[in-house]
C-alpha positions as CSV (number, residue, x, y, z in Angstrom):
1,M,-0.1,0.2,0.3
2,E,2.1,3.4,-1.2
3,P,1.6,5.8,2.0
4,I,0.1,9.1,0.5
5,N,1.5,12.5,1.7
6,L,-0.9,15.0,3.2
7,T,-0.9,18.9,4.1
8,D,-1.9,19.9,7.4
9,D,-4.5,20.9,6.1
10,Q,-5.5,18.3,4.2
11,R,-4.9,16.8,7.2
12,L,-7.5,19.1,9.3
13,Y,-10.0,18.6,6.1
14,L,-10.5,14.7,6.7
15,Q,-10.2,15.2,10.3
16,A,-13.1,17.7,10.1
17,I,-15.1,15.2,8.0
18,F,-14.6,12.4,10.1
19,D,-14.8,14.2,14.1
20,Y,-18.1,14.8,12.6
21,F,-18.9,10.9,11.4
22,H,-17.7,9.6,13.7
23,E,-20.1,11.6,16.8
24,N,-23.5,11.9,13.9
25,G,-22.8,8.7,12.1
26,K,-23.8,10.5,8.9
27,W,-21.2,13.2,6.3
28,P,-21.0,16.6,7.3
29,T,-22.6,18.9,4.6
30,Y,-20.2,21.4,2.6
31,N,-22.2,24.8,4.5
32,Y,-21.7,22.9,7.3
33,L,-17.1,22.4,6.9
34,D,-17.4,26.0,5.4
35,R,-18.9,27.1,8.0
36,I,-17.0,26.0,10.8
37,F,-13.9,26.9,8.7
38,L,-14.9,30.0,8.8
39,Q,-15.4,30.8,12.3
40,L,-12.5,28.6,13.5
41,H,-9.4,28.9,11.0
42,T,-10.4,31.9,9.0
43,D,-6.8,31.7,7.8
44,L,-7.5,29.3,5.6
45,D,-9.8,28.7,2.6
46,I,-11.6,25.7,2.3
47,D,-12.7,25.0,-1.5
48,E,-8.7,25.1,-2.1
49,I,-8.1,22.4,0.1
50,I,-10.8,20.7,-1.4
51,K,-9.0,21.2,-4.6
52,S,-5.7,20.1,-3.4
53,L,-6.5,16.9,-2.0
54,P,-5.2,13.5,-3.5
55,P,-8.4,11.5,-5.8
56,G,-9.8,8.9,-4.1
57,L,-10.1,10.4,-0.6
58,S,-13.4,12.6,-0.7
59,R,-16.2,13.9,-3.1
60,P,-14.5,16.2,-5.8
61,F,-14.5,19.7,-5.3
62,N,-16.0,20.2,-9.2
63,A,-19.0,17.6,-7.9
64,Y,-20.1,20.2,-5.3
65,L,-23.9,21.7,-6.4
66,F,-24.0,24.9,-5.6
67,S,-26.5,27.8,-5.2
68,A,-25.7,31.2,-6.6
69,S,-25.5,32.0,-3.2
70,G,-22.4,29.5,-3.5
71,H,-24.3,27.0,-1.1
72,S,-24.0,23.6,-1.1
73,N,-25.8,20.5,1.3
74,E,-24.3,18.0,-0.5
75,E,-22.3,16.1,2.1
76,A,-18.7,15.9,1.6
77,Y,-17.4,11.6,2.2
78,L,-14.3,9.8,2.9
79,T,-13.2,6.5,1.4
80,V,-12.3,4.0,3.7
81,Q,-9.0,4.8,2.7
82,A,-9.8,8.5,3.8
83,I,-10.8,7.3,7.2
84,Y,-7.6,5.0,7.3
85,L,-5.2,8.5,7.5
86,C,-8.1,10.1,10.5
87,Q,-7.1,9.7,14.1
88,G,-9.4,7.9,16.7
89,S,-10.9,6.1,13.6
90,E,-9.9,2.2,14.8
91,E,-13.6,1.4,15.9
92,E,-14.8,2.6,13.0
93,L,-12.4,0.2,10.8
94,A,-12.7,-2.6,13.1
95,D,-16.2,-2.9,12.6
96,F,-15.8,-2.1,8.7
97,V,-13.2,-5.4,8.4
98,R,-16.5,-7.2,10.6
99,A,-19.0,-7.0,8.0
100,I,-16.6,-7.8,5.3
101,R,-15.5,-11.4,6.6
102,F,-19.5,-11.1,7.7
103,C,-20.1,-10.3,3.6
104,V,-17.3,-13.2,3.0
105,D,-19.6,-15.5,4.7
106,R,-22.4,-14.6,3.5
107,Y,-21.6,-15.1,0.0
108,N,-19.9,-18.9,0.5
109,S,-23.0,-20.0,2.3
110,P,-25.2,-23.6,0.6
111,N,-27.0,-21.6,0.2
112,K,-26.8,-19.7,-2.9
113,D,-29.8,-17.8,-2.7
114,E,-28.9,-15.8,0.2
115,R,-26.4,-14.0,-1.3
116,Q,-27.7,-9.8,0.3
117,I,-26.7,-8.5,3.3
118,S,-28.4,-5.5,5.4
119,S,-27.9,-3.5,8.5
120,S,-30.7,-5.6,10.5
121,D,-28.1,-8.3,9.9
122,L,-24.8,-6.9,11.6
123,I,-27.7,-6.3,14.8
124,S,-28.6,-9.6,15.0
125,Q,-25.7,-11.4,14.1
126,L,-22.8,-9.8,14.9
127,G,-24.5,-7.9,18.2
128,M,-23.5,-4.2,16.3
129,S,-25.1,-1.3,18.0
130,E,-27.9,0.5,15.6
131,L,-24.5,4.0,15.0
132,S,-22.3,1.6,14.2
133,T,-24.6,0.2,11.3
134,R,-25.1,2.9,10.1
135,K,-21.3,3.9,9.2
136,V,-20.8,0.7,7.7
137,G,-23.9,1.4,5.6
138,L,-22.3,4.3,4.8
139,M,-18.7,2.8,4.1
140,L,-19.8,0.2,2.4
141,S,-21.9,2.4,-0.2
142,I,-19.3,4.4,-1.2
143,E,-16.5,1.3,-1.6
144,L,-19.4,-0.5,-3.6
145,W,-16.1,-3.3,-4.4
146,M,-18.2,-6.2,-3.3
147,F,-22.1,-5.3,-4.4
148,R,-24.0,-5.6,-7.3
149,S,-26.9,-3.6,-6.0
150,F,-27.4,-1.2,-2.4
151,S,-30.3,0.5,-1.3
152,T,-31.0,3.1,1.7
153,N,-33.9,3.3,3.8
154,G,-33.7,6.1,6.3
155,D,-31.3,4.2,8.7
156,S,-31.5,1.1,7.5
157,W,-29.7,-0.1,4.3
158,Q,-30.0,-3.5,2.0
159,G,-27.0,-4.5,-0.9
160,T,-26.8,-7.8,-3.6
161,L,-23.5,-9.0,-3.1
162,S,-21.4,-9.9,-6.4
163,R,-18.8,-12.1,-7.0
164,E,-16.2,-9.6,-6.7
165,T,-16.7,-10.6,-3.2
166,R,-14.7,-13.4,-3.2
167,Q,-12.0,-11.2,-4.1
168,F,-11.7,-10.1,-0.4
169,R,-11.8,-13.7,1.2
170,D,-8.4,-12.9,3.1
171,V,-9.2,-9.9,4.1
172,G,-8.3,-9.9,8.0
173,T,-7.1,-6.5,8.6
174,I,-8.2,-2.7,7.0
175,E,-4.1,-2.5,5.7
176,Q,-5.5,-5.8,3.7
177,Y,-8.3,-4.8,2.7
178,L,-6.4,-1.0,1.6
179,E,-3.9,-3.0,0.0
180,K,-7.4,-5.4,-2.1
181,V,-9.2,-2.3,-3.3
182,E,-5.9,-1.2,-5.0
183,E,-5.0,-4.3,-6.0
184,L,-8.2,-4.3,-7.7
185,K,-8.0,-0.4,-9.2
186,K,-4.7,-1.5,-11.1
187,R,-6.4,-4.6,-12.9
188,K,-9.5,-2.2,-13.6
189,K,-7.7,0.1,-14.2
190,G,-9.8,3.0,-16.6
191,S,-13.5,2.4,-15.4
192,V,-14.8,4.7,-12.6
193,F,-15.8,3.8,-9.1
194,A,-18.2,5.2,-6.3
195,S,-14.7,5.1,-4.1
196,E,-12.1,7.1,-6.6
197,P,-15.1,10.1,-8.4
198,T,-13.5,11.5,-11.2
199,Q,-12.2,14.8,-11.6
200,Y,-12.9,15.2,-15.2
201,S,-16.5,15.3,-15.6
202,I,-19.0,18.5,-16.6
203,I,-20.3,20.0,-14.1
204,V,-23.4,23.1,-13.6
205,T,-22.5,24.8,-10.4
206,E,-24.4,28.2,-10.7
207,M,-27.9,26.0,-9.9
208,G,-29.1,29.4,-9.1
209,N,-30.1,29.5,-13.2
210,F,-32.1,26.4,-13.2
211,E,-35.5,26.2,-12.6
212,I,-36.9,22.5,-11.0
213,H,-40.4,21.9,-10.1
214,P,-40.9,23.2,-6.6
215,E,-42.6,19.9,-6.4
216,I,-39.2,17.8,-7.1
217,N,-37.0,20.5,-5.4
218,T,-38.7,19.9,-2.3
219,K,-38.9,16.1,-2.2
220,C,-36.3,14.6,-3.6
221,W,-33.5,16.9,-3.9
222,G,-32.2,16.5,-0.5
223,L,-32.2,12.7,-1.0
224,Y,-30.4,12.7,-4.4
225,T,-27.6,14.7,-2.9
226,A,-27.3,12.0,0.5
227,R,-27.2,10.0,-2.6
228,K,-30.9,8.0,-2.2
229,Y,-31.1,7.6,-5.5
230,D,-34.1,4.5,-4.9
231,D,-35.9,7.2,-2.3
232,A,-35.2,10.2,-4.7
233,I,-36.6,8.3,-7.8
234,L,-40.0,7.2,-6.3
235,N,-40.3,10.0,-4.0
236,A,-40.5,12.0,-7.7
237,T,-42.7,9.7,-9.5
238,K,-45.1,9.7,-6.3
239,A,-45.1,13.4,-6.8
240,L,-46.0,13.0,-10.3
241,E,-48.9,11.2,-10.7
242,G,-49.9,13.2,-6.8
243,A,-49.7,16.2,-9.6
244,V,-52.0,15.0,-12.1
245,R,-54.4,12.8,-9.6
246,T,-55.0,16.7,-8.2
247,K,-55.1,18.3,-11.4
248,A,-57.7,15.4,-13.2
249,K,-59.3,16.1,-9.6
250,L,-59.7,12.1,-9.3
251,P,-60.6,10.3,-5.6
252,Q,-57.7,8.7,-4.1
253,S,-58.6,5.8,-4.8
254,C,-57.5,6.0,-8.1
255,V,-53.8,4.7,-8.1
256,G,-50.7,3.9,-9.9
257,V,-51.8,3.8,-14.6
258,D,-55.1,4.0,-13.6
259,V,-55.0,8.1,-12.9
260,I,-52.8,8.3,-16.0
261,N,-55.1,6.3,-18.6
262,T,-58.0,8.3,-16.5
263,A,-57.3,11.6,-16.8
264,F,-55.8,11.3,-20.3
265,H,-58.5,8.6,-22.2
266,L,-58.2,9.6,-25.8
267,K,-62.7,10.0,-26.0
268,K,-63.2,11.2,-22.8
269,P,-60.0,13.0,-21.4
270,L,-60.0,14.8,-17.9
271,L,-56.6,16.4,-19.2
272,R,-56.0,17.1,-22.8
273,Y,-51.9,17.9,-23.5
274,S,-52.9,18.3,-27.1
275,K,-55.9,18.1,-29.1
276,I,-53.9,15.9,-31.8
277,D,-54.9,12.4,-30.9
278,A,-50.9,11.0,-31.7
279,E,-49.7,13.7,-28.8
280,Q,-52.5,12.9,-26.2
281,E,-51.7,9.1,-26.4
282,G,-47.8,9.9,-26.6
283,M,-48.3,12.2,-23.0
284,M,-50.6,9.0,-21.7
285,S,-47.9,7.1,-23.0
286,L,-44.8,8.6,-22.0
287,L,-47.2,9.3,-18.9
288,R,-48.2,5.9,-18.0
289,G,-44.3,4.6,-18.9
290,I,-42.8,6.6,-15.7
291,I,-45.1,4.9,-13.4
292,Q,-44.7,1.5,-14.9
293,V,-40.6,1.2,-15.3
294,F,-40.0,3.8,-12.5
295,K,-42.5,4.0,-9.3
296,N,-44.0,0.9,-9.4
297,P,-40.5,-1.1,-9.0
298,L,-39.0,0.5,-6.5
299,S,-42.5,0.4,-3.8
300,H,-42.2,-2.7,-4.1
301,R,-38.6,-3.5,-3.7
302,F,-35.1,-2.3,-3.2
303,V,-34.1,-1.5,-6.7
304,G,-30.5,-0.1,-5.8
305,V,-29.9,2.3,-8.1
306,Q,-26.6,3.5,-7.6
307,S,-26.0,5.9,-10.7
308,K,-26.0,9.5,-9.9
309,A,-26.6,10.5,-13.6
310,E,-30.0,7.7,-13.4
311,C,-31.3,9.1,-11.2
312,L,-31.2,12.8,-11.7
313,G,-32.1,11.9,-14.6
314,V,-35.7,10.8,-13.7
315,L,-35.4,13.6,-11.7
316,L,-35.0,16.0,-14.5
317,M,-37.9,14.8,-16.7
318,C,-39.8,14.6,-13.5
319,S,-39.3,17.8,-12.9
320,N,-40.0,18.7,-16.7
321,L,-43.2,16.6,-17.0
322,L,-44.5,18.0,-13.3
323,Y,-44.6,21.3,-15.7
324,V,-46.0,20.4,-17.9
325,I,-49.0,18.6,-16.1
326,D,-49.3,22.3,-14.6
327,N,-49.6,23.7,-18.4
328,V,-52.7,21.4,-19.6
329,E,-55.8,22.1,-20.2
330,Y,-58.3,20.7,-17.5
331,V,-61.4,19.2,-18.8
332,R,-64.2,18.8,-16.1
333,T,-67.4,16.8,-16.3
334,D,-70.5,17.9,-16.7
335,S,-71.5,20.3,-13.9
336,S,-74.1,18.0,-12.6
337,C,-71.8,15.5,-11.7
338,S,-69.9,17.0,-8.5
339,T,-66.4,15.0,-8.9
340,S,-64.7,13.3,-11.1
341,V,-64.5,9.2,-11.4
342,C,-61.5,7.3,-12.3
343,F,-62.3,4.7,-15.6
344,A,-60.7,1.8,-12.9
345,C,-64.3,2.6,-11.0
346,A,-66.4,3.9,-12.4
347,P,-65.8,3.4,-16.4
348,A,-69.4,5.1,-17.3
349,H,-70.1,8.4,-15.6
350,A,-67.9,11.3,-17.8
351,K,-70.4,11.9,-20.3
352,H,-70.3,15.3,-21.4
353,T,-67.2,17.4,-20.4
354,L,-66.9,21.5,-20.5
355,V,-63.8,22.5,-21.5
356,Q,-61.7,24.8,-18.8
357,K,-58.2,25.9,-20.3
358,D,-55.8,26.9,-17.9
359,S,-53.0,30.1,-19.1
360,L,-50.3,28.0,-20.4
361,R,-47.0,29.9,-20.0
362,R,-45.9,29.4,-23.6
363,G,-41.7,30.0,-24.2
364,R,-40.5,29.1,-20.4
365,T,-37.3,28.5,-19.6
366,V,-37.3,25.5,-17.1
367,Y,-33.8,24.7,-15.7
368,G,-32.6,28.3,-17.7
369,V,-31.4,26.4,-21.1
370,L,-34.9,24.9,-22.1
371,P,-36.8,26.5,-24.2
372,L,-40.6,25.0,-23.7
373,Q,-42.4,23.3,-26.9
374,Y,-46.3,22.6,-26.0
375,G,-45.0,23.2,-22.6
376,F,-42.3,20.1,-22.7
377,P,-38.5,21.3,-22.7
378,V,-36.6,19.8,-25.8
379,H,-33.0,18.5,-25.6
380,L,-33.0,17.8,-22.4
381,G,-30.4,15.2,-22.9
382,E,-28.4,18.3,-22.9
383,A,-29.2,19.2,-19.9
384,I,-28.2,16.0,-17.9
385,S,-24.9,15.4,-20.1
386,A,-23.9,19.4,-18.3
387,F,-25.6,18.4,-14.6
388,V,-23.9,15.4,-14.1
389,Y,-20.2,14.2,-12.6
C-alpha cells in the first residue's frame, strides 16, 4: 500500500469530516464544513483545500452543486482510505472489517439464494449497535466493490453481493483491505468507481439559473444529494402521479396507471395535452411508462439505483413533466357531476365535457437553458450531460 502524503491543512479537513461522522453517524455537508472553517480557521480557504486533495479520498470540488449564493447541501464523504488516515478511526475501521468478513461468509454460504446483507444482519448476528451499523452502511455505500446493488431506507440499508466478494476472502485487517482495493483498481484501470470520483467530468455550478419544479426541489433534492437515489426517484414519481390526480380531480382511490389512463383518455379526457390524438396518446404513454418503469418497482422492492446520472435523469424528466401537468387543459365533467371518477372505478361516469382552459405559460425557460414546446422542454439530454459528474 503506497503512502499518501498530505499537508496539515488537508489532514485538518479530512479530520473535520471524520469527527462529524464519528459523532453523528452521517456525513457533514459542505455548508457545515465551510461554516466551521470560517469560525475556527479563518486563515484557511476550504475550497482550495478540497481542490488540492489527492483523488480517491473525498468528494472532489467540482462534484459539489452550488447555489447562486455559493451554498451547497451536498455531503462531504470519506472513503475508507481517507478514514484510515484520520485519528480515532480504529473503531469504525474494525467494524468495517467485521462487515467485510461477514459479507464473504454470506457469499460462501451453501444457500446461494441468500447472497444479501442488511443492516439488521449486522445488528442481530454481529451484535453491532444501530449507530455502528449506520456508519458501516455509509462506508459500504461508497466502497461498492462487493455489491451488485445497494440501497438505503432511512437508517437501514440492504445490499446484494456480487462475485467480486470472493476477492476479499483473505482480508482480515484494514491494511489488507486497502491493498486489495489498490490491486482491483490497477486490474480494472479505466473504470469509474464510487470510491474514486472522476475529476474530469462536466457539472453545472450555478444552481440559481435552474428552475427545477418545486415539488422535486422539496421532496427529492435532499435525497438526491444524500445519494439516496431509490428514495429520490420514488418521491419524484409519486409527486408526478399525485399532480396528475389533483389536476384531474380524481379520488385518492384512483392510483397508479389508472390515474394516467383516466386523466389522458383519448375519448373522454379529463386533462388535454393536445387536440391531436397522437400527441395526447404519446403523453399518456410517456406518463404511464414513468409509473410502470420507475415508480412501481421501487414501491415493491429495493432496486438499488447506484448511478447518479440515472437518478438525476429521472428527476429532471419528472420535473419537466410536472411543469407539463401544470400547463395542460383541464376538461371537467358536466356541472351535474360533483367530482370526476376514475375509469377503473366507474367507466361510464363522464358523459359530457366542458373545457376549462388554464393559462399556458408558452416559451417558459425550464432550468434556465431549455425552451418549452407545447409545455415540454426539448434537448433534455443536454441538460443531463451538463449536470452530471
